[in-house]
C-alpha positions in Angstrom: 202.2 -106.4 116.1 205.1 -105.2 118.2 206.5 -101.7 117.7 209.3 -99.8 119.4 209.1 -96.0 119.7 212.2 -94.0 120.4 211.1 -90.7 122.0 213.4 -87.7 121.5 212.0 -85.0 123.8 212.4 -81.3 123.6 214.4 -79.1 126.0 214.0 -79.2 129.8 214.0 -82.9 130.8 214.5 -82.9 134.6 215.5 -86.6 134.7 215.5 -89.8 132.7 212.0 -90.6 131.3 210.7 -87.2 132.4 208.5 -86.7 129.3 207.5 -90.3 129.1 206.4 -90.5 132.8 204.8 -87.1 133.2 203.4 -86.3 129.7 203.1 -89.2 127.3 202.0 -92.0 129.7 199.1 -90.0 131.2 198.0 -89.0 127.7 198.0 -92.5 126.4 196.1 -93.9 129.4 193.4 -91.3 129.6 192.7 -89.7 126.3 192.0 -92.5 123.8 188.4 -93.4 124.1 188.3 -95.7 121.2 191.5 -97.5 122.0 192.1 -99.6 125.1 195.6 -98.8 126.4 197.1 -100.5 129.5 200.6 -100.1 131.0 202.6 -103.2 132.0 203.7 -102.9 135.6 207.3 -104.0 134.8 209.7 -101.9 132.7 210.6 -103.3 129.3 214.4 -103.9 128.9 216.6 -104.7 125.9 220.4 -104.5 125.9 221.3 -100.8 126.5 217.7 -99.5 126.8 214.9 -99.5 129.4 211.4 -98.2 128.8 207.7 -98.7 129.3 205.5 -101.3 127.6 201.9 -100.5 126.6 199.3 -103.0 125.4 196.9 -101.5 122.9 193.7 -102.9 121.5 191.1 -101.4 119.1 188.3 -103.7 118.1 190.0 -107.1 117.3 193.4 -105.7 116.7 196.1 -105.9 119.4 199.5 -104.2 119.5 202.4 -104.0 121.9 204.1 -100.7 122.1 207.5 -100.3 123.8 208.6 -96.7 124.3 212.2 -95.7 125.1 213.0 -92.0 125.9 216.4 -90.7 125.0 217.6 -88.5 127.8 220.0 -85.7 126.8 219.6 -82.8 129.2 222.8 -84.0 131.0 224.7 -83.1 127.8 223.6 -79.5 127.9 226.0 -76.8 129.1 223.4 -74.7 131.0 224.2 -71.0 130.8 222.0 -70.3 133.9 224.4 -72.4 136.0 227.5 -70.3 135.1 228.9 -67.5 137.2 228.1 -63.9 136.5 231.2 -63.2 134.4 230.7 -66.3 132.2 227.1 -65.2 131.7 228.3 -61.8 130.7 230.5 -63.1 127.9 228.2 -65.8 126.6 225.1 -63.6 127.1 226.6 -60.9 124.9 227.1 -63.5 122.1 223.5 -64.6 122.6 222.1 -61.1 122.5 224.1 -60.1 119.4 223.1 -63.3 117.6 219.4 -62.7 118.3 219.7 -59.1 117.3 221.5 -59.9 114.0 219.7 -63.1 113.0 216.3 -62.5 114.6 215.0 -60.7 111.6 215.4 -63.9 109.5 213.0 -65.7 111.9 210.6 -62.7 111.9 210.1 -63.1 108.1 208.5 -66.6 108.5 205.1 -65.4 109.6 203.4 -62.7 111.8 203.3 -65.3 114.7 207.1 -65.7 114.5 207.4 -61.9 114.4 205.7 -61.6 117.7 207.6 -64.6 119.2 211.0 -63.2 118.1 210.3 -59.8 119.4 209.2 -61.2 122.8 212.3 -63.4 123.0 214.6 -60.5 122.1 213.1 -58.4 124.8 213.4 -61.2 127.4 217.1 -61.8 126.4 217.8 -58.0 126.7 216.1 -57.8 130.1 218.0 -60.9 131.4 221.4 -59.6 130.0 220.7 -56.2 131.6 220.5 -57.9 135.0 223.8 -59.7 134.4 225.5 -56.4 133.6 224.1 -54.9 136.8 225.3 -57.9 138.9 228.8 -57.8 137.4 229.1 -54.0 138.0 227.9 -54.5 141.6 230.6 -57.2 142.0 233.3 -54.9 140.8 232.1 -52.2 143.2 233.2 -54.5 146.1 236.7 -54.9 144.7 239.6 -52.6 144.5 240.3 -53.3 140.8 242.0 -50.8 138.5 242.8 -48.4 141.2 246.3 -47.8 139.7 244.7 -46.5 136.5 243.0 -43.2 137.4 240.8 -42.6 134.3 239.6 -46.2 134.3 238.9 -46.0 138.0 236.8 -42.8 137.5 234.7 -44.5 134.8 234.3 -47.6 136.9 233.2 -45.6 139.9 230.5 -44.0 137.9 229.2 -47.2 136.5 229.2 -49.1 139.8 227.5 -46.2 141.5 224.8 -46.3 138.8 224.4 -50.0 139.1 224.3 -50.2 142.9 222.7 -46.9 144.1 221.3 -45.2 141.0 218.3 -45.7 138.8 220.1 -48.6 137.0 219.6 -50.8 140.1 216.0 -49.6 140.6 215.2 -50.4 137.0 216.7 -53.9 137.5 214.4 -54.4 140.6 211.4 -53.6 138.4 212.6 -55.9 135.6 213.2 -58.7 138.1 209.7 -58.4 139.5 208.3 -58.6 135.9 210.4 -61.6 135.0 209.4 -63.4 138.2 205.7 -63.5 137.2 206.4 -65.2 133.8 204.7 -68.5 133.5 208.0 -70.0 132.5 211.3 -69.5 134.3 213.6 -67.0 132.7 216.5 -69.3 133.4 214.8 -72.0 131.3 214.1 -69.6 128.5 217.7 -68.4 128.4 219.1 -71.9 128.6 216.9 -73.0 125.7 217.8 -70.1 123.5 221.5 -70.5 124.3 221.4 -74.2 123.5 219.5 -73.5 120.2 222.1 -70.9 119.1 225.1 -73.0 120.1 223.7 -76.1 118.4 223.1 -74.1 115.1 226.6 -72.6 115.3 228.1 -76.1 115.8 231.1 -74.8 117.7 233.4 -76.7 120.0 234.0 -75.4 123.6 237.2 -75.5 125.6 238.6 -78.4 123.6 235.4 -80.5 123.8 233.5 -81.5 120.7 230.4 -79.6 119.6 227.2 -80.4 121.5 225.7 -81.3 118.1 228.1 -84.2 117.6 227.7 -85.4 121.2 223.9 -85.4 121.0 223.9 -87.3 117.7 226.1 -89.9 119.3 223.6 -90.3 122.3 220.7 -90.8 119.9 222.7 -93.2 117.7 223.3 -95.5 120.7 219.6 -95.7 121.4 218.6 -96.3 117.8 221.4 -98.9 117.3 220.1 -100.8 120.4 216.5 -100.9 119.2 217.4 -101.9 115.7 219.4 -104.8 117.1 216.3 -106.2 118.8 214.8 -108.6 116.3 211.4 -108.9 117.9 210.1 -105.5 116.7 208.0 -105.4 113.6 208.1 -101.6 113.3 210.5 -98.9 114.6 209.4 -95.3 115.0 211.3 -92.2 116.2 209.0 -89.6 117.7 210.6 -86.2 118.3 209.1 -83.1 119.9 210.2 -79.4 119.7 214.1 -79.1 119.6 214.2 -82.8 119.6 212.9 -82.6 116.0 216.1 -80.7 115.1 218.3 -83.3 116.8 216.5 -86.3 115.3 216.5 -84.8 111.7 220.1 -83.9 112.0 221.0 -87.5 113.1 218.8 -89.4 110.6 220.1 -87.3 107.7 223.4 -89.3 107.7 222.5 -92.4 109.6 223.5 -95.6 107.8 223.0 -98.6 110.1 224.2 -102.1 109.4 220.6 -103.2 109.5 218.4 -102.7 106.5 215.3 -102.2 108.7 213.2 -99.2 107.9 212.4 -96.4 110.4 209.4 -94.1 110.6 209.9 -90.6 111.8 207.1 -88.6 113.6 207.7 -84.9 114.5 205.5 -82.9 116.9 205.8 -79.1 117.1 209.0 -79.0 115.1 211.4 -76.1 115.4 212.8 -76.8 111.9 211.3 -73.7 110.2 213.0 -71.2 112.6 216.2 -73.3 112.4 216.3 -73.2 108.6 215.7 -69.4 108.6 219.0 -68.7 110.5 221.2 -71.7 109.4 221.7 -73.0 105.9 223.0 -76.5 107.0 219.6 -77.4 108.5 217.8 -77.3 105.1 220.5 -79.6 103.8 219.9 -82.0 106.6 216.2 -82.1 106.0 216.7 -82.9 102.3 219.2 -85.7 103.2 216.8 -87.0 105.7 214.0 -87.1 103.0 216.4 -88.8 100.6 217.6 -91.4 103.1 216.0 -94.7 102.0 216.2 -95.8 105.7 213.3 -93.4 106.4 210.1 -95.1 105.3 207.7 -92.3 106.2 207.8 -88.9 107.9 204.6 -87.8 109.7 204.7 -84.2 110.9 202.2 -82.7 113.4 201.9 -78.9 113.8 199.4 -76.4 115.2 198.7 -72.8 114.5 198.0 -72.5 118.2 201.6 -73.4 119.0 203.6 -70.3 118.4 206.9 -72.1 118.7 206.4 -74.4 115.7 205.3 -74.7 112.1 205.2 -77.3 109.4 208.5 -78.9 108.4 209.8 -76.7 105.6 210.7 -78.3 102.3 214.0 -77.2 100.7 213.5 -75.4 97.4 212.8 -77.8 94.6 212.3 -80.8 96.9 209.5 -83.3 96.2 208.8 -85.3 99.3 205.9 -87.8 99.0 207.1 -89.5 102.2 206.5 -86.3 104.3 202.9 -85.7 105.4 202.1 -82.7 107.6 198.9 -82.8 109.7 197.4 -80.2 111.9 196.9 -81.2 115.5 193.4 -80.9 116.9 194.1 -79.1 120.3 192.6 -75.7 121.0 193.9 -73.6 123.9 193.5 -70.0 125.2 195.3 -67.0 123.8 197.2 -66.8 127.1 198.6 -70.3 126.7 199.6 -69.5 123.1 201.4 -66.3 124.2 203.2 -68.1 127.1 204.3 -71.1 125.0 202.4 -73.6 127.2 200.5 -74.8 124.1 203.9 -76.3 122.9 203.4 -79.3 125.1 199.8 -80.0 124.1 200.8 -82.7 121.5 201.2 -85.1 124.4 197.5 -84.6 125.2 196.0 -84.4 121.7 193.8 -87.5 121.0 194.4 -87.2 117.2 198.2 -87.1 117.7 198.1 -89.9 120.3 195.9 -92.1 118.2 198.3 -91.8 115.3 201.1 -92.7 117.6 199.4 -95.9 118.8 197.9 -97.0 115.5 200.7 -96.0 113.2 200.5 -97.5 109.8 198.8 -100.7 111.0 195.3 -99.4 111.5 193.2 -96.6 110.0 194.1 -93.2 111.3 191.7 -90.3 111.5 193.2 -87.3 109.6 
């Protein structure tokens, strides 16, 4: 048995194969006591793709597993890398969107209520800092001197931002943000990407990121489907990657008639459907697509950033099976969001990944 797995990771890949090298590989090699897993020393290569090959054996059954990670962080327009004035404009759109649409996410569950409130506070704190920085920058310039009433207002605001309690408050907020377990820049970039993906807007004459990301994933899937040696092909998506994979597979019609299995870990689809109507439509089309043979969804109540894949109203989906992951973590890790990466180290999730539909899987 030879299977290809296309890994669509979540946000924050620092380089190609970041999640494969630093999360999935250590998990596969150390956490499956009843399955012998070894990593081939040489990378596996097919036209257009390079990945890692694992040899798996349980009892008398052997399986070759080739895993290819789809890198897409280079396609992200990182808000944290922009200058202060660009952050001011895009940050305002981000804050207003969260303020207006956040209540829709809040309605999902008490957990999402806490999560949304925390995120809104973090966005507000970050944006407050951007306003202070912009005002401090204006204080060093001789702008608007020819317009007296504007200059008086500007002088008051810049004094408040550079010498008054506005600056002192920002120093306190900066200190608090600095002790967060996750970088505030990463949080802002993630939320900004999430909002812009859902809004599906083009930027400065460039196509929407949603279309570009689907194209990147299509290239990888086309390459793997063209390799005739695989008996089974699976797409494994994590976090925001679940949104990208579902969006892509909803309309994917390859020339090949080979089936694909979809596996989602810690999906962000529930929060996506609550604020954007087109996501529900994509989930339904994905379920109706005959190309998708099976959809296995893993979630955890200890992961505050995910939930089960939501079914559109009136949809019957026998191919979709949701299972709860087995990991247990501290309340602090749940609050900080660190539990969102625990799927890579969950023996139940990893065993399902390795055994797939070929061998019995413990539910």
